[in-house]
N, C-alpha and C positions, 0 to 999 in steps of 0.2 A: 503494500500500500504506499502511496506517495505521502511524503511529509508536507506537501503543498496543501493549502486549504482547498476545500471544494469551491468556495466562493470567497474572494478576497473582499472583505467588508469595506475596505478603503475605496475600492472601485464603485461599490454600491453608494456609499456616502457621497462620492464625487458626482455620480449621476443624480442623486437627490438634490445636490446643491444647484443643479441646473434648473430645477423648478421647486424652489424652497417653500412655496405656498401650499403645495400638495404633492402627492406622489404619482400624479397622472403621467408625467414624462417617464419615470422609471417603469410604471406599469406597462406603458405603451412599448418601450423598448424591450422589456422582458417578454411581453406577448409576441412581438415580432420574432424574437430569438427562439422562443418555444414553438413557434409555428414553422419557422424556416429551417431550423437545424435538422429535424427529422427528414426534410426533403434533401438537404445536403448529404446526410448520412446515406440515404437511398441512392443518391448519385454516386457517392463514394463506392458503395457496394456493387452497383451496376458497372461502373467504369473498372472496378477491380476484376470483376467476372469477365468483362470484354477485353481486359488487357489494354485499356485505354489509359495510358500514363498521363496525358495532358489533362484529361477530364478529372482523373483521380487527384492529381496535384492541385488542380483549381478547386475541387470540392474540399480537400483537406485545408487549403489556404483560407478558403471562406469560413470554415468552421473555426479555424485558429483565430481569424480576425474578430469574428463576432464574439467568441468566447472571451477573448482578451478584453474587448470593450466592457463586458459585464463582469469581469473579474472571475470567470470560471476557470481557475488556474489549472486544475487537473485535466479538464477538457482541452484547454489550450495546449498543454504539453503533449497530450495524446495526438491531437491534430498536427502539431508541429513535427512530431516524430514521423508521422505518416508522410506529411509533405516533404520534409528533407530526405526521408528514405526513398521516396519515389524518384528522386532526382539522382540516387546513387546506386540503386540496386533493383532486382526484379520485384515486380509487384507480388509475386507469389511469396516472397519472404516477408511481406508486410501484412499478410492475412491475420496473424494473431493480434495485430494492433487494431483491427476493426472492432472486435468484441470489447476490447479495452476501452475504445472510444465510446462505444454505445454505453457501457457501464458508467463512464465519466459523465456522459450526457444525462443519464437517468439520475445520477446523484446530484448534478448541477440543477436539473429541473426540480427535483424534490426540495432542494435547499432554496432555490429562488422562489418557489411557490410558498414556502414557509416564510420567507422574509418579506414578501410584498402582500 
């Protein structure tokens, strides 16, 4: 298990500060993240199965960026590993990282839902 937090609370506080009167901005950003990320995970899985390195890398990069914005540290790390790995080695070697990424997303989703 990673020593990184599931969610970096400083990132959440930074997002809250962008709309200090209420949590509407944070809720909107989290909502988009929770809706979009499963689609990116499906793209990742589909491109992995097809051996499409460019699409795989793009999906991993997208997940890395959005998770970083929300402070989903473990998910960001998992996506970054997949993204960087796709540039260096066969996609077949990265297969174990996909379930790890899915587990990190599930943990981030649960934590974000608890926080907002």
